[in-house]
N, C-alpha and C positions, 0 to 999 in steps of 0.2 A: 477138379473144379474148373470151370472157366474162369479167366481172369476178370470178366466183368460181372461176376455174380453179386457183387455189392457186400460180400461178408468180409470182414477183416477181423483179425486177431485183436485183443484187448493187451495193452501193455502198461507197465508201472516200471517208472525209473527213478534212481536217487539221482538227485542233480549234484554235480561233481564241478571241479574248477574249469573243465572244458566249455562251460556255458556260463561264462561269466555274467553277462548282461541279465539272463534269465534266473539265474542263481540270485542275483542281488535284488531283482524285481520280486522274487517271491519272499525274499528275506524283508523286504521293504513293506510288501503287502501285510506281514504278519506283525510288523510293528506298528504300522498305522493302518488297521483294517478298514476297507470300505463298508462292509456288513459284518455282523459278528459271525466268526467261523464256527462250524459244527465240529464239536470236540467229544473225543472218547478218551477213558483213561482206564489203564490197565496196572492192577499191582501183583507183584508175584513175590513170594518169600521162599528162599532156597537156604536153611539153615540161618546162618548169621547174616545173609546178604538179602538185601531188600531192593527190588527194581521196580521203578513207576514209569510207565510209558504213556505219553499223552500225544495223541495225534490230532491236529486241527487242520480241517480242510476248507478250502474255498473255491468256488467257480468264478472269482473276480478277476482273473487274469486271462480267461479263455482268449478274449479277442485280442488283447495287447500282445500276448505271447508271440504270435505267428508261430505257433507250433501245431501242425496237422493233427487234427484228432483230441488235442487237449480237452479235457473235462474238467479236471480239478487239479489243484495245488495243494501240496500239504507241508505242514511242520511237524517233525517227530522230535520230542523232547524226552530224552533218557536220562532218569535219575537214578544212580545207584548208590548204595549206602552199604558199606561192609567195614566192621572194626572200627567204627566211629568216624571213618571218612567217607565224605560224600563227593561224587562226581557228577556232573551235569554235561550232556551231549545234545547238540541241536543239529539236525540234518534236515534237508528238504527234499521233497518228492513231486513228480507230475506223473498223472495217470489219465488214461483214455477211458476209465470207468466212471460213469456219470453217478450221481447220488442215489438214482433209481437202480442202476446196476449194481452198486455195491454199498452196503451200509458203512459208516466208519470204523465199526468193530471188524466187520470183514477185511476191509482196507488196512487195518493194523494186523491183523493176523497175515495178511499176504505180504506186507513189508516186513515182517518177522521171519517168514518163510523164506523170502527171497534172499535175505542177508545171510540167512542159514545155509541155503545152497551155495551162495558165492563163497562163504567162508570153508564150507567142505570141500569145495572143488580147489581151492587155492592152496589149502595146506598140503593135502598129498601131493600134487604137483610141484610144490616147492620144496618138499622134503625128498620126495622120489628123484626128482630130476636135479636136485641140488641148485635150484634157482636162485636162491637167496645170495649165494656165494657167488654169482656171476656178476 
C-alpha cells in the first residue's frame, strides 16, 4: 500500500506514568467534566466474585492534548467484590476511535481484550525466561 494512501490504523492505549501531563489532564477532566461523559457499565459474576466495570468517555480533550489522531479519552473504573472485601481501581485510556467508529460498549470490550492480551503475553515470558528474578 502506498505511504500516501491516507489509511491509518486505529489505536487504543492505557495511560501510564510516562505521559504525566496527559494523564493528569484526563484525570482532571473526569473530576471536573466540561460536558457529561458517555458512560457504559458492565457487571459480571463469577461464583462469589462480583466485578463491575464502568467506562466513561469524552472527546473534550482532543484539541488540548496535542496527540495526533486523538478522538476520545476515557476513565475505566473497576470494582471487585469477593468474600466481603471490595477493591476499586481507576485507569485512563486514549483512543483514535471516534464515537461514530466504536460505541462505549465496544470500547469497553476492546479495553478488556487488550489487557487480557497484555497479561497473557507477560506471564509466559516472565515465567519461561525467568524475567522476574532478573
